[in-house]
PyMOL commands that place a pseudoatom at each C-alpha (Angstrom):
pseudoatom trace, name=CA, resn=MET, resi=1, chain=A, elem=C, hetatm=0, pos=[8.768, 28.818, -27.350]
pseudoatom trace, name=CA, resn=ASN, resi=2, chain=A, elem=C, hetatm=0, pos=[7.220, 26.692, -30.262]
pseudoatom trace, name=CA, resn=THR, resi=3, chain=A, elem=C, hetatm=0, pos=[10.575, 24.770, -31.161]
pseudoatom trace, name=CA, resn=PRO, resi=4, chain=A, elem=C, hetatm=0, pos=[10.291, 21.043, -30.845]
pseudoatom trace, name=CA, resn=LEU, resi=5, chain=A, elem=C, hetatm=0, pos=[12.200, 19.329, -28.110]
pseudoatom trace, name=CA, resn=HIS, resi=6, chain=A, elem=C, hetatm=0, pos=[14.044, 16.076, -28.584]
pseudoatom trace, name=CA, resn=LEU, resi=7, chain=A, elem=C, hetatm=0, pos=[15.031, 14.096, -25.718]
pseudoatom trace, name=CA, resn=VAL, resi=8, chain=A, elem=C, hetatm=0, pos=[17.837, 11.346, -26.393]
pseudoatom trace, name=CA, resn=LEU, resi=9, chain=A, elem=C, hetatm=0, pos=[18.091, 8.891, -23.839]
pseudoatom trace, name=CA, resn=ALA, resi=10, chain=A, elem=C, hetatm=0, pos=[19.416, 5.319, -23.052]
pseudoatom trace, name=CA, resn=ASN, resi=11, chain=A, elem=C, hetatm=0, pos=[17.604, 1.655, -22.985]
pseudoatom trace, name=CA, resn=LYS, resi=12, chain=A, elem=C, hetatm=0, pos=[14.455, 2.376, -21.065]
pseudoatom trace, name=CA, resn=ALA, resi=13, chain=A, elem=C, hetatm=0, pos=[15.145, -1.185, -19.338]
pseudoatom trace, name=CA, resn=TYR, resi=14, chain=A, elem=C, hetatm=0, pos=[18.004, 0.237, -17.474]
pseudoatom trace, name=CA, resn=SER, resi=15, chain=A, elem=C, hetatm=0, pos=[18.506, 4.084, -17.651]
pseudoatom trace, name=CA, resn=SER, resi=16, chain=A, elem=C, hetatm=0, pos=[17.595, 5.589, -14.518]
pseudoatom trace, name=CA, resn=TRP, resi=17, chain=A, elem=C, hetatm=0, pos=[18.860, 8.907, -15.403]
pseudoatom trace, name=CA, resn=SER, resi=18, chain=A, elem=C, hetatm=0, pos=[17.038, 8.578, -18.643]
pseudoatom trace, name=CA, resn=MET, resi=19, chain=A, elem=C, hetatm=0, pos=[13.781, 8.219, -17.429]
pseudoatom trace, name=CA, resn=ARG, resi=20, chain=A, elem=C, hetatm=0, pos=[13.759, 11.429, -15.102]
pseudoatom trace, name=CA, resn=PRO, resi=21, chain=A, elem=C, hetatm=0, pos=[13.166, 13.813, -17.693]
pseudoatom trace, name=CA, resn=TRP, resi=22, chain=A, elem=C, hetatm=0, pos=[11.494, 11.802, -20.012]
pseudoatom trace, name=CA, resn=LEU, resi=23, chain=A, elem=C, hetatm=0, pos=[8.819, 10.868, -17.258]
pseudoatom trace, name=CA, resn=ALA, resi=24, chain=A, elem=C, hetatm=0, pos=[8.616, 14.666, -16.133]
pseudoatom trace, name=CA, resn=MET, resi=25, chain=A, elem=C, hetatm=0, pos=[7.878, 15.708, -19.710]
pseudoatom trace, name=CA, resn=LYS, resi=26, chain=A, elem=C, hetatm=0, pos=[4.676, 13.265, -20.211]
pseudoatom trace, name=CA, resn=ALA, resi=27, chain=A, elem=C, hetatm=0, pos=[3.648, 13.921, -17.138]
pseudoatom trace, name=CA, resn=MET, resi=28, chain=A, elem=C, hetatm=0, pos=[3.206, 17.694, -17.697]
pseudoatom trace, name=CA, resn=GLY, resi=29, chain=A, elem=C, hetatm=0, pos=[2.138, 17.094, -21.062]
pseudoatom trace, name=CA, resn=ILE, resi=30, chain=A, elem=C, hetatm=0, pos=[4.745, 18.216, -23.172]
pseudoatom trace, name=CA, resn=PRO, resi=31, chain=A, elem=C, hetatm=0, pos=[5.287, 16.805, -26.461]
pseudoatom trace, name=CA, resn=PHE, resi=32, chain=A, elem=C, hetatm=0, pos=[8.708, 15.663, -27.637]
pseudoatom trace, name=CA, resn=LYS, resi=33, chain=A, elem=C, hetatm=0, pos=[10.462, 13.729, -29.623]
pseudoatom trace, name=CA, resn=GLU, resi=34, chain=A, elem=C, hetatm=0, pos=[12.756, 10.879, -28.578]
pseudoatom trace, name=CA, resn=THR, resi=35, chain=A, elem=C, hetatm=0, pos=[15.873, 8.818, -29.645]
pseudoatom trace, name=CA, resn=VAL, resi=36, chain=A, elem=C, hetatm=0, pos=[16.829, 6.006, -28.022]
pseudoatom trace, name=CA, resn=VAL, resi=37, chain=A, elem=C, hetatm=0, pos=[20.418, 4.862, -28.094]
pseudoatom trace, name=CA, resn=GLY, resi=38, chain=A, elem=C, hetatm=0, pos=[21.226, 1.200, -27.068]
pseudoatom trace, name=CA, resn=LEU, resi=39, chain=A, elem=C, hetatm=0, pos=[23.993, 1.177, -24.538]
pseudoatom trace, name=CA, resn=ASP, resi=40, chain=A, elem=C, hetatm=0, pos=[27.143, -1.136, -24.787]
pseudoatom trace, name=CA, resn=GLN, resi=41, chain=A, elem=C, hetatm=0, pos=[26.640, -1.266, -28.070]
pseudoatom trace, name=CA, resn=PRO, resi=42, chain=A, elem=C, hetatm=0, pos=[29.682, -1.253, -30.724]
pseudoatom trace, name=CA, resn=ASP, resi=43, chain=A, elem=C, hetatm=0, pos=[28.190, 2.199, -31.941]
pseudoatom trace, name=CA, resn=THR, resi=44, chain=A, elem=C, hetatm=0, pos=[26.822, 3.611, -28.606]
pseudoatom trace, name=CA, resn=ALA, resi=45, chain=A, elem=C, hetatm=0, pos=[29.377, 5.954, -28.189]
pseudoatom trace, name=CA, resn=ALA, resi=46, chain=A, elem=C, hetatm=0, pos=[29.380, 7.433, -31.618]
pseudoatom trace, name=CA, resn=LYS, resi=47, chain=A, elem=C, hetatm=0, pos=[25.341, 7.931, -31.746]
pseudoatom trace, name=CA, resn=ILE, resi=48, chain=A, elem=C, hetatm=0, pos=[25.768, 9.627, -28.484]
pseudoatom trace, name=CA, resn=MET, resi=49, chain=A, elem=C, hetatm=0, pos=[28.249, 12.061, -29.588]
pseudoatom trace, name=CA, resn=GLN, resi=50, chain=A, elem=C, hetatm=0, pos=[26.308, 13.387, -32.506]
pseudoatom trace, name=CA, resn=PHE, resi=51, chain=A, elem=C, hetatm=0, pos=[24.194, 14.546, -29.542]
pseudoatom trace, name=CA, resn=SER, resi=52, chain=A, elem=C, hetatm=0, pos=[25.735, 15.401, -26.495]
pseudoatom trace, name=CA, resn=PRO, resi=53, chain=A, elem=C, hetatm=0, pos=[28.833, 17.197, -25.927]
pseudoatom trace, name=CA, resn=SER, resi=54, chain=A, elem=C, hetatm=0, pos=[29.340, 15.189, -22.466]
pseudoatom trace, name=CA, resn=GLY, resi=55, chain=A, elem=C, hetatm=0, pos=[29.212, 11.922, -24.179]
pseudoatom trace, name=CA, resn=LYS, resi=56, chain=A, elem=C, hetatm=0, pos=[26.225, 10.615, -22.333]
pseudoatom trace, name=CA, resn=VAL, resi=57, chain=A, elem=C, hetatm=0, pos=[22.788, 10.544, -22.043]
pseudoatom trace, name=CA, resn=PRO, resi=58, chain=A, elem=C, hetatm=0, pos=[20.114, 11.901, -21.439]
pseudoatom trace, name=CA, resn=VAL, resi=59, chain=A, elem=C, hetatm=0, pos=[20.445, 15.346, -23.097]
pseudoatom trace, name=CA, resn=LEU, resi=60, chain=A, elem=C, hetatm=0, pos=[17.689, 17.138, -24.206]
pseudoatom trace, name=CA, resn=LEU, resi=61, chain=A, elem=C, hetatm=0, pos=[17.999, 19.160, -27.686]
pseudoatom trace, name=CA, resn=HIS, resi=62, chain=A, elem=C, hetatm=0, pos=[15.787, 22.528, -27.734]
pseudoatom trace, name=CA, resn=GLY, resi=63, chain=A, elem=C, hetatm=0, pos=[16.490, 24.720, -31.018]
pseudoatom trace, name=CA, resn=ASP, resi=64, chain=A, elem=C, hetatm=0, pos=[20.116, 26.126, -30.380]
pseudoatom trace, name=CA, resn=ASN, resi=65, chain=A, elem=C, hetatm=0, pos=[19.909, 24.799, -26.669]
pseudoatom trace, name=CA, resn=VAL, resi=66, chain=A, elem=C, hetatm=0, pos=[21.659, 21.821, -25.511]
pseudoatom trace, name=CA, resn=ILE, resi=67, chain=A, elem=C, hetatm=0, pos=[21.104, 20.674, -21.966]
pseudoatom trace, name=CA, resn=TRP, resi=68, chain=A, elem=C, hetatm=0, pos=[22.553, 17.219, -20.306]
pseudoatom trace, name=CA, resn=GLU, resi=69, chain=A, elem=C, hetatm=0, pos=[22.489, 15.840, -16.589]
pseudoatom trace, name=CA, resn=SER, resi=70, chain=A, elem=C, hetatm=0, pos=[18.812, 15.010, -15.704]
pseudoatom trace, name=CA, resn=LEU, resi=71, chain=A, elem=C, hetatm=0, pos=[18.689, 17.648, -13.001]
pseudoatom trace, name=CA, resn=ALA, resi=72, chain=A, elem=C, hetatm=0, pos=[19.892, 20.331, -15.181]
pseudoatom trace, name=CA, resn=ILE, resi=73, chain=A, elem=C, hetatm=0, pos=[17.192, 19.231, -18.140]
pseudoatom trace, name=CA, resn=LEU, resi=74, chain=A, elem=C, hetatm=0, pos=[14.544, 19.449, -15.445]
pseudoatom trace, name=CA, resn=ASP, resi=75, chain=A, elem=C, hetatm=0, pos=[15.421, 23.084, -14.195]
pseudoatom trace, name=CA, resn=TYR, resi=76, chain=A, elem=C, hetatm=0, pos=[15.304, 23.749, -18.061]
pseudoatom trace, name=CA, resn=LEU, resi=77, chain=A, elem=C, hetatm=0, pos=[11.749, 22.768, -18.447]
pseudoatom trace, name=CA, resn=GLN, resi=78, chain=A, elem=C, hetatm=0, pos=[10.874, 24.684, -15.497]
pseudoatom trace, name=CA, resn=ASP, resi=79, chain=A, elem=C, hetatm=0, pos=[12.523, 27.726, -17.159]
pseudoatom trace, name=CA, resn=THR, resi=80, chain=A, elem=C, hetatm=0, pos=[10.954, 27.384, -20.329]
pseudoatom trace, name=CA, resn=PHE, resi=81, chain=A, elem=C, hetatm=0, pos=[7.635, 25.793, -19.510]
pseudoatom trace, name=CA, resn=PHE, resi=82, chain=A, elem=C, hetatm=0, pos=[6.898, 28.350, -16.665]
pseudoatom trace, name=CA, resn=ASP, resi=83, chain=A, elem=C, hetatm=0, pos=[2.778, 27.749, -16.748]
pseudoatom trace, name=CA, resn=ARG, resi=84, chain=A, elem=C, hetatm=0, pos=[3.673, 24.226, -15.181]
pseudoatom trace, name=CA, resn=HIS, resi=85, chain=A, elem=C, hetatm=0, pos=[4.255, 23.574, -11.933]
pseudoatom trace, name=CA, resn=TRP, resi=86, chain=A, elem=C, hetatm=0, pos=[7.183, 21.530, -12.258]
pseudoatom trace, name=CA, resn=TRP, resi=87, chain=A, elem=C, hetatm=0, pos=[8.298, 22.274, -8.390]
pseudoatom trace, name=CA, resn=PRO, resi=88, chain=A, elem=C, hetatm=0, pos=[5.954, 23.002, -5.530]
pseudoatom trace, name=CA, resn=THR, resi=89, chain=A, elem=C, hetatm=0, pos=[4.496, 26.711, -5.627]
pseudoatom trace, name=CA, resn=ASP, resi=90, chain=A, elem=C, hetatm=0, pos=[5.137, 27.152, -1.839]
pseudoatom trace, name=CA, resn=PRO, resi=91, chain=A, elem=C, hetatm=0, pos=[8.556, 28.652, -1.376]
pseudoatom trace, name=CA, resn=GLN, resi=92, chain=A, elem=C, hetatm=0, pos=[9.655, 25.884, 1.811]
pseudoatom trace, name=CA, resn=ALA, resi=93, chain=A, elem=C, hetatm=0, pos=[8.347, 22.733, -0.023]
pseudoatom trace, name=CA, resn=ARG, resi=94, chain=A, elem=C, hetatm=0, pos=[9.964, 24.224, -3.378]
pseudoatom trace, name=CA, resn=ALA, resi=95, chain=A, elem=C, hetatm=0, pos=[13.302, 24.522, -1.340]
pseudoatom trace, name=CA, resn=PHE, resi=96, chain=A, elem=C, hetatm=0, pos=[13.052, 21.034, 0.090]
pseudoatom trace, name=CA, resn=ALA, resi=97, chain=A, elem=C, hetatm=0, pos=[12.148, 19.569, -3.162]
pseudoatom trace, name=CA, resn=ARG, resi=98, chain=A, elem=C, hetatm=0, pos=[15.322, 20.766, -4.588]
pseudoatom trace, name=CA, resn=SER, resi=99, chain=A, elem=C, hetatm=0, pos=[17.476, 19.832, -1.932]
pseudoatom trace, name=CA, resn=VAL, resi=100, chain=A, elem=C, hetatm=0, pos=[16.391, 15.850, -2.085]
pseudoatom trace, name=CA, resn=SER, resi=101, chain=A, elem=C, hetatm=0, pos=[16.527, 15.943, -5.713]
pseudoatom trace, name=CA, resn=ALA, resi=102, chain=A, elem=C, hetatm=0, pos=[19.762, 16.951, -5.556]
pseudoatom trace, name=CA, resn=GLU, resi=103, chain=A, elem=C, hetatm=0, pos=[20.585, 14.751, -2.839]
pseudoatom trace, name=CA, resn=MET, resi=104, chain=A, elem=C, hetatm=0, pos=[19.181, 11.822, -5.262]
pseudoatom trace, name=CA, resn=HIS, resi=105, chain=A, elem=C, hetatm=0, pos=[21.348, 13.422, -7.957]
pseudoatom trace, name=CA, resn=ALA, resi=106, chain=A, elem=C, hetatm=0, pos=[24.784, 13.216, -6.060]
pseudoatom trace, name=CA, resn=GLY, resi=107, chain=A, elem=C, hetatm=0, pos=[23.657, 10.171, -3.690]
pseudoatom trace, name=CA, resn=PHE, resi=108, chain=A, elem=C, hetatm=0, pos=[22.689, 7.134, -2.726]
pseudoatom trace, name=CA, resn=ARG, resi=109, chain=A, elem=C, hetatm=0, pos=[26.153, 5.411, -5.151]
pseudoatom trace, name=CA, resn=ASP, resi=110, chain=A, elem=C, hetatm=0, pos=[26.246, 2.316, -3.128]
pseudoatom trace, name=CA, resn=MET, resi=111, chain=A, elem=C, hetatm=0, pos=[22.473, 1.788, -3.435]
pseudoatom trace, name=CA, resn=ARG, resi=112, chain=A, elem=C, hetatm=0, pos=[22.919, 2.329, -7.295]
pseudoatom trace, name=CA, resn=ILE, resi=113, chain=A, elem=C, hetatm=0, pos=[25.496, 0.281, -7.788]
pseudoatom trace, name=CA, resn=ALA, resi=114, chain=A, elem=C, hetatm=0, pos=[24.839, -2.868, -6.263]
pseudoatom trace, name=CA, resn=MET, resi=115, chain=A, elem=C, hetatm=0, pos=[21.234, -2.686, -7.544]
pseudoatom trace, name=CA, resn=PRO, resi=116, chain=A, elem=C, hetatm=0, pos=[21.022, -1.606, -10.963]
pseudoatom trace, name=CA, resn=MET, resi=117, chain=A, elem=C, hetatm=0, pos=[17.691, -0.132, -12.782]
pseudoatom trace, name=CA, resn=ASN, resi=118, chain=A, elem=C, hetatm=0, pos=[15.927, -3.098, -14.712]
pseudoatom trace, name=CA, resn=VAL, resi=119, chain=A, elem=C, hetatm=0, pos=[12.373, -2.628, -15.143]
pseudoatom trace, name=CA, resn=ARG, resi=120, chain=A, elem=C, hetatm=0, pos=[11.875, -5.940, -16.876]
pseudoatom trace, name=CA, resn=LYS, resi=121, chain=A, elem=C, hetatm=0, pos=[12.960, -8.319, -13.744]
pseudoatom trace, name=CA, resn=THR, resi=122, chain=A, elem=C, hetatm=0, pos=[12.579, -9.285, -10.392]
pseudoatom trace, name=CA, resn=PHE, resi=123, chain=A, elem=C, hetatm=0, pos=[15.364, -10.273, -7.901]
pseudoatom trace, name=CA, resn=PRO, resi=124, chain=A, elem=C, hetatm=0, pos=[13.672, -11.041, -4.830]
pseudoatom trace, name=CA, resn=SER, resi=125, chain=A, elem=C, hetatm=0, pos=[16.038, -12.872, -3.015]
pseudoatom trace, name=CA, resn=PHE, resi=126, chain=A, elem=C, hetatm=0, pos=[18.426, -10.330, -3.670]
pseudoatom trace, name=CA, resn=ALA, resi=127, chain=A, elem=C, hetatm=0, pos=[21.236, -9.809, -0.381]
pseudoatom trace, name=CA, resn=ARG, resi=128, chain=A, elem=C, hetatm=0, pos=[21.449, -6.083, 0.482]
pseudoatom trace, name=CA, resn=SER, resi=129, chain=A, elem=C, hetatm=0, pos=[25.055, -4.851, 2.055]
pseudoatom trace, name=CA, resn=ALA, resi=130, chain=A, elem=C, hetatm=0, pos=[24.549, -2.568, 5.228]
pseudoatom trace, name=CA, resn=GLU, resi=131, chain=A, elem=C, hetatm=0, pos=[25.939, 0.136, 3.029]
pseudoatom trace, name=CA, resn=VAL, resi=132, chain=A, elem=C, hetatm=0, pos=[22.845, -0.471, 0.780]
pseudoatom trace, name=CA, resn=ASP, resi=133, chain=A, elem=C, hetatm=0, pos=[20.287, -0.492, 3.852]
pseudoatom trace, name=CA, resn=LYS, resi=134, chain=A, elem=C, hetatm=0, pos=[21.643, 2.852, 4.897]
pseudoatom trace, name=CA, resn=ASP, resi=135, chain=A, elem=C, hetatm=0, pos=[21.021, 4.331, 1.289]
pseudoatom trace, name=CA, resn=ILE, resi=136, chain=A, elem=C, hetatm=0, pos=[17.466, 2.629, 1.548]
pseudoatom trace, name=CA, resn=ALA, resi=137, chain=A, elem=C, hetatm=0, pos=[16.736, 3.820, 4.975]
pseudoatom trace, name=CA, resn=ARG, resi=138, chain=A, elem=C, hetatm=0, pos=[17.739, 7.836, 4.143]
pseudoatom trace, name=CA, resn=ILE, resi=139, chain=A, elem=C, hetatm=0, pos=[15.528, 7.541, 1.073]
pseudoatom trace, name=CA, resn=SER, resi=140, chain=A, elem=C, hetatm=0, pos=[12.550, 5.980, 3.017]
pseudoatom trace, name=CA, resn=ASP, resi=141, chain=A, elem=C, hetatm=0, pos=[13.239, 8.899, 5.424]
pseudoatom trace, name=CA, resn=ILE, resi=142, chain=A, elem=C, hetatm=0, pos=[13.004, 11.690, 2.817]
pseudoatom trace, name=CA, resn=TRP, resi=143, chain=A, elem=C, hetatm=0, pos=[9.746, 9.798, 0.994]
pseudoatom trace, name=CA, resn=ARG, resi=144, chain=A, elem=C, hetatm=0, pos=[8.002, 10.129, 4.992]
pseudoatom trace, name=CA, resn=GLU, resi=145, chain=A, elem=C, hetatm=0, pos=[9.015, 13.506, 5.645]
pseudoatom trace, name=CA, resn=SER, resi=146, chain=A, elem=C, hetatm=0, pos=[8.187, 14.987, 2.510]
pseudoatom trace, name=CA, resn=ARG, resi=147, chain=A, elem=C, hetatm=0, pos=[4.806, 13.228, 2.373]
pseudoatom trace, name=CA, resn=LYS, resi=148, chain=A, elem=C, hetatm=0, pos=[4.089, 13.827, 6.034]
pseudoatom trace, name=CA, resn=ARG, resi=149, chain=A, elem=C, hetatm=0, pos=[5.055, 17.898, 5.717]
pseudoatom trace, name=CA, resn=PHE, resi=150, chain=A, elem=C, hetatm=0, pos=[4.002, 18.720, 2.538]
pseudoatom trace, name=CA, resn=GLY, resi=151, chain=A, elem=C, hetatm=0, pos=[2.209, 16.193, 0.622]
pseudoatom trace, name=CA, resn=LYS, resi=152, chain=A, elem=C, hetatm=0, pos=[-1.569, 16.423, 1.842]
pseudoatom trace, name=CA, resn=GLY, resi=153, chain=A, elem=C, hetatm=0, pos=[-2.697, 17.598, -1.824]
pseudoatom trace, name=CA, resn=GLY, resi=154, chain=A, elem=C, hetatm=0, pos=[-2.334, 14.094, -3.359]
pseudoatom trace, name=CA, resn=PRO, resi=155, chain=A, elem=C, hetatm=0, pos=[-0.292, 11.061, -3.533]
pseudoatom trace, name=CA, resn=PHE, resi=156, chain=A, elem=C, hetatm=0, pos=[3.277, 12.159, -4.666]
pseudoatom trace, name=CA, resn=LEU, resi=157, chain=A, elem=C, hetatm=0, pos=[6.318, 13.407, -2.220]
pseudoatom trace, name=CA, resn=PHE, resi=158, chain=A, elem=C, hetatm=0, pos=[4.575, 16.947, -2.482]
pseudoatom trace, name=CA, resn=GLY, resi=159, chain=A, elem=C, hetatm=0, pos=[0.989, 16.275, -3.301]
pseudoatom trace, name=CA, resn=ALA, resi=160, chain=A, elem=C, hetatm=0, pos=[1.057, 16.872, -7.164]
pseudoatom trace, name=CA, resn=PHE, resi=161, chain=A, elem=C, hetatm=0, pos=[3.589, 15.215, -9.418]
pseudoatom trace, name=CA, resn=SER, resi=162, chain=A, elem=C, hetatm=0, pos=[6.786, 17.445, -9.416]
pseudoatom trace, name=CA, resn=ASN, resi=163, chain=A, elem=C, hetatm=0, pos=[10.230, 16.918, -10.540]
pseudoatom trace, name=CA, resn=ALA, resi=164, chain=A, elem=C, hetatm=0, pos=[11.108, 15.297, -7.377]
pseudoatom trace, name=CA, resn=ASP, resi=165, chain=A, elem=C, hetatm=0, pos=[8.832, 12.636, -8.053]
pseudoatom trace, name=CA, resn=ALA, resi=166, chain=A, elem=C, hetatm=0, pos=[10.793, 12.353, -11.732]
pseudoatom trace, name=CA, resn=MET, resi=167, chain=A, elem=C, hetatm=0, pos=[13.933, 12.296, -9.429]
pseudoatom trace, name=CA, resn=TYR, resi=168, chain=A, elem=C, hetatm=0, pos=[12.941, 9.545, -7.530]
pseudoatom trace, name=CA, resn=ALA, resi=169, chain=A, elem=C, hetatm=0, pos=[10.528, 7.429, -9.541]
pseudoatom trace, name=CA, resn=PRO, resi=170, chain=A, elem=C, hetatm=0, pos=[13.927, 4.956, -10.887]
pseudoatom trace, name=CA, resn=VAL, resi=171, chain=A, elem=C, hetatm=0, pos=[14.388, 4.176, -7.327]
pseudoatom trace, name=CA, resn=VAL, resi=172, chain=A, elem=C, hetatm=0, pos=[10.749, 3.162, -6.902]
pseudoatom trace, name=CA, resn=THR, resi=173, chain=A, elem=C, hetatm=0, pos=[11.420, 0.659, -9.547]
pseudoatom trace, name=CA, resn=ARG, resi=174, chain=A, elem=C, hetatm=0, pos=[14.619, -0.549, -8.019]
pseudoatom trace, name=CA, resn=PHE, resi=175, chain=A, elem=C, hetatm=0, pos=[12.752, -1.079, -4.745]
pseudoatom trace, name=CA, resn=LYS, resi=176, chain=A, elem=C, hetatm=0, pos=[10.137, -2.912, -6.720]
pseudoatom trace, name=CA, resn=THR, resi=177, chain=A, elem=C, hetatm=0, pos=[12.667, -5.162, -8.914]
pseudoatom trace, name=CA, resn=TYR, resi=178, chain=A, elem=C, hetatm=0, pos=[14.598, -5.909, -5.677]
pseudoatom trace, name=CA, resn=GLY, resi=179, chain=A, elem=C, hetatm=0, pos=[11.879, -6.801, -3.695]
pseudoatom trace, name=CA, resn=VAL, resi=180, chain=A, elem=C, hetatm=0, pos=[13.023, -4.233, -0.786]
pseudoatom trace, name=CA, resn=PRO, resi=181, chain=A, elem=C, hetatm=0, pos=[10.509, -4.068, 1.875]
pseudoatom trace, name=CA, resn=LEU, resi=182, chain=A, elem=C, hetatm=0, pos=[8.761, -0.469, 2.511]
pseudoatom trace, name=CA, resn=ASP, resi=183, chain=A, elem=C, hetatm=0, pos=[6.702, 0.534, 5.661]
pseudoatom trace, name=CA, resn=LYS, resi=184, chain=A, elem=C, hetatm=0, pos=[3.073, 1.752, 4.840]
pseudoatom trace, name=CA, resn=PRO, resi=185, chain=A, elem=C, hetatm=0, pos=[3.475, 5.090, 3.933]
pseudoatom trace, name=CA, resn=CYS, resi=186, chain=A, elem=C, hetatm=0, pos=[6.591, 4.777, 1.743]
pseudoatom trace, name=CA, resn=GLN, resi=187, chain=A, elem=C, hetatm=0, pos=[4.488, 1.721, 0.043]
pseudoatom trace, name=CA, resn=ALA, resi=188, chain=A, elem=C, hetatm=0, pos=[1.948, 3.834, -0.539]
pseudoatom trace, name=CA, resn=TYR, resi=189, chain=A, elem=C, hetatm=0, pos=[4.076, 6.540, -2.339]
pseudoatom trace, name=CA, resn=ALA, resi=190, chain=A, elem=C, hetatm=0, pos=[5.614, 3.499, -4.609]
pseudoatom trace, name=CA, resn=ASP, resi=191, chain=A, elem=C, hetatm=0, pos=[2.355, 2.362, -5.533]
pseudoatom trace, name=CA, resn=ALA, resi=192, chain=A, elem=C, hetatm=0, pos=[1.144, 5.671, -6.888]
pseudoatom trace, name=CA, resn=ILE, resi=193, chain=A, elem=C, hetatm=0, pos=[4.390, 6.127, -8.779]
pseudoatom trace, name=CA, resn=LEU, resi=194, chain=A, elem=C, hetatm=0, pos=[3.940, 2.466, -10.094]
pseudoatom trace, name=CA, resn=ALA, resi=195, chain=A, elem=C, hetatm=0, pos=[0.502, 3.581, -10.984]
pseudoatom trace, name=CA, resn=HIS, resi=196, chain=A, elem=C, hetatm=0, pos=[1.122, 6.767, -12.882]
pseudoatom trace, name=CA, resn=PRO, resi=197, chain=A, elem=C, hetatm=0, pos=[0.408, 6.573, -16.813]
pseudoatom trace, name=CA, resn=ALA, resi=198, chain=A, elem=C, hetatm=0, pos=[3.501, 7.740, -17.755]
pseudoatom trace, name=CA, resn=VAL, resi=199, chain=A, elem=C, hetatm=0, pos=[5.719, 5.332, -15.222]
pseudoatom trace, name=CA, resn=ARG, resi=200, chain=A, elem=C, hetatm=0, pos=[3.334, 2.427, -16.868]
pseudoatom trace, name=CA, resn=GLU, resi=201, chain=A, elem=C, hetatm=0, pos=[4.269, 3.690, -20.587]
pseudoatom trace, name=CA, resn=TRP, resi=202, chain=A, elem=C, hetatm=0, pos=[7.913, 3.497, -19.525]
pseudoatom trace, name=CA, resn=TYR, resi=203, chain=A, elem=C, hetatm=0, pos=[7.600, -0.323, -18.516]
pseudoatom trace, name=CA, resn=ILE, resi=204, chain=A, elem=C, hetatm=0, pos=[5.545, -1.123, -21.561]
pseudoatom trace, name=CA, resn=SER, resi=205, chain=A, elem=C, hetatm=0, pos=[8.196, 0.264, -23.695]
pseudoatom trace, name=CA, resn=ALA, resi=206, chain=A, elem=C, hetatm=0, pos=[10.792, -1.079, -21.902]
pseudoatom trace, name=CA, resn=ALA, resi=207, chain=A, elem=C, hetatm=0, pos=[9.714, -4.663, -22.173]
pseudoatom trace, name=CA, resn=GLY, resi=208, chain=A, elem=C, hetatm=0, pos=[9.523, -4.261, -26.203]
pseudoatom trace, name=CA, resn=GLU, resi=209, chain=A, elem=C, hetatm=0, pos=[13.422, -3.226, -26.509]
pseudoatom trace, name=CA, resn=PRO, resi=210, chain=A, elem=C, hetatm=0, pos=[15.371, -5.733, -28.092]
pseudoatom trace, name=CA, resn=TRP, resi=211, chain=A, elem=C, hetatm=0, pos=[18.458, -4.668, -25.949]
pseudoatom trace, name=CA, resn=VAL, resi=212, chain=A, elem=C, hetatm=0, pos=[19.873, -7.058, -23.430]
pseudoatom trace, name=CA, resn=ILE, resi=213, chain=A, elem=C, hetatm=0, pos=[22.877, -6.404, -21.218]
pseudoatom trace, name=CA, resn=ALA, resi=214, chain=A, elem=C, hetatm=0, pos=[24.218, -9.008, -19.051]
pseudoatom trace, name=CA, resn=LYS, resi=215, chain=A, elem=C, hetatm=0, pos=[25.869, -7.096, -16.255]
pseudoatom trace, name=CA, resn=TYR, resi=216, chain=A, elem=C, hetatm=0, pos=[22.352, -5.544, -15.600]
pseudoatom trace, name=CA, resn=GLU, resi=217, chain=A, elem=C, hetatm=0, pos=[20.719, -8.916, -15.327]
pseudoatom trace, name=CA, resn=MET, resi=218, chain=A, elem=C, hetatm=0, pos=[22.140, -9.804, -11.699]
pseudoatom trace, name=CA, resn=LYS, resi=219, chain=A, elem=C, hetatm=0, pos=[23.445, -13.533, -13.228]
for i in range(1, 219): cmd.bond("trace and resi %d" % i, "trace and resi %d" % (i + 1))
show_as sticks, trace
zoom trace
């Protein structure tokens, strides 16, 4: 299918959900057009509604297909560009990868609310609640188990970079921003994510954005 892909996303400094499909496509070498819509602007809602029936981003436009929600976009990419290994090829590993990705999509609400994504700042003295620490502990368990059971082929959760890493990469940025201490296996995984060329490109783009949203600046 040679129809161009068009990904509409929000600020790279703050939008974890936008990062996921963007990073996956970059990592897999899929060319696409991107449109960034600044959040919390007077015309934000109107701009997003031009592209997204849900009124939210990210949304992927591909010919007549309109796909919203990060996890749905990742599955669409798997179905459309099936020559790439978006998910692990081993059935057991793939089932585990889909499970932990769905858990990320639906869960960890306390962490996500208390520690909003901001790749331009660090808040090392941030005080975490017990509920946030519980989310962090569960995420760390997922990373350790994924790496131990399925990660022998590379530095990522299932060895080679996959959609599961795209789902958890924004969490890595949160842990960096808020100075979350990690054990050796989890820190090695976080370092691998942060060193990925596409993640580094995301950070560079975010640094050049003009928008500043006070509620994400922890002041």
